[in-house]
C-alpha positions in Angstrom: 16.6 -32.7 -0.1 13.9 -30.2 -1.0 15.2 -26.9 -2.4 13.3 -25.0 0.3 14.9 -26.8 3.2 17.4 -24.9 5.4 20.8 -25.9 4.2 20.0 -26.4 0.5 18.0 -23.1 0.5 20.8 -21.1 2.2 23.6 -22.6 0.0 21.8 -22.5 -3.3 20.5 -19.0 -2.9 23.9 -17.7 -1.8 25.6 -19.3 -4.8 23.3 -17.3 -7.2 23.7 -14.1 -5.2 20.2 -14.2 -3.7 19.6 -13.8 0.0 18.9 -16.9 2.2 15.2 -17.1 3.2 14.4 -17.9 6.8 10.9 -19.0 7.5 9.6 -17.6 10.8 11.7 -15.7 13.3 14.9 -17.8 12.9 14.8 -19.1 16.4 13.6 -22.6 15.5 16.3 -25.2 16.1 17.3 -28.3 14.2 19.9 -31.0 14.8 21.8 -31.2 11.5 24.1 -34.2 11.0 27.3 -34.0 9.1 27.6 -36.6 6.3 30.9 -38.0 7.7 29.1 -39.0 10.9 26.5 -40.9 8.9 29.1 -42.6 6.8 31.1 -43.7 9.9 27.9 -45.0 11.6 27.0 -47.0 8.5 30.5 -48.5 8.4 30.2 -49.5 12.0 26.7 -51.0 11.4 28.0 -53.1 8.5 30.7 -54.6 10.7 28.4 -55.4 13.6 25.9 -58.1 14.4 24.5 -56.1 17.3 22.1 -54.1 15.1 20.5 -56.9 13.1 16.9 -55.9 12.5 17.2 -52.7 14.6 16.2 -49.2 13.6 18.8 -46.6 14.7 18.6 -42.8 14.6 21.9 -41.4 13.4 21.9 -37.7 14.1 23.4 -34.8 16.0 23.3 -34.2 19.7 23.5 -30.5 19.2 21.0 -28.0 17.7 21.5 -24.8 15.9 19.0 -22.0 15.2 18.0 -21.3 11.6 19.3 -17.8 11.8 22.7 -18.9 13.1 22.9 -21.6 10.3 21.9 -19.0 7.7 24.5 -16.5 8.9 27.3 -19.1 9.0 26.5 -20.2 5.4 26.0 -16.7 4.1 29.3 -15.6 5.8 31.2 -18.4 4.0 29.6 -17.9 0.5 28.2 -14.4 0.1 28.9 -12.1 3.2 27.3 -9.0 1.6 23.8 -10.6 1.4 21.1 -9.7 3.9 18.9 -12.4 5.3 15.3 -12.4 4.2 12.4 -13.5 6.5 9.2 -15.1 5.3 6.2 -16.2 7.4 6.7 -19.5 9.3 5.4 -22.5 7.4 2.4 -24.1 9.1 3.7 -27.6 9.3 7.2 -26.7 10.6 8.1 -27.7 14.2 9.8 -25.0 16.4 12.4 -27.5 17.6 13.5 -30.9 16.5 16.3 -33.1 17.9 17.0 -36.8 17.1 17.4 -39.3 19.9 20.7 -41.2 19.3 20.6 -43.1 22.6 19.9 -46.5 21.0 22.7 -46.0 18.4 25.0 -45.0 21.3 24.1 -48.1 23.2 24.3 -50.6 20.3 27.3 -49.3 18.3 28.9 -46.7 20.4 27.7 -43.9 18.1 28.8 -40.4 19.0 28.7 -37.6 16.4 32.2 -36.2 15.9 31.4 -33.2 13.6 29.6 -30.1 14.7 27.4 -28.5 11.9 29.4 -25.3 12.4 32.6 -27.2 11.4 30.7 -28.9 8.6 29.7 -25.6 7.0 33.4 -24.8 6.4 
């Protein structure tokens, strides 16, 4: 993951006592997937013939704003830090959400972890 992407930016900066940087107003949303959900999906795929030669999106069905994510991470690691805002980056989408409907249909995929739990 690039060091300027949301989670790695927020965590790495908090760990060195520097404020997390939010690009834009912080209201952009993303669907972050907890690693245990990806692992479990891969285990299911390995044991299934239903997905041979299929491309599946394994992701979250719930979005979180950048500001909420930054606050949750900051509150866990460095609660005294203030958030820093930089101008939005030109290529960033305001909102992204993966479509897991094919994975749900073929392997019964359903994310079990919320990113807010994963941050802990």
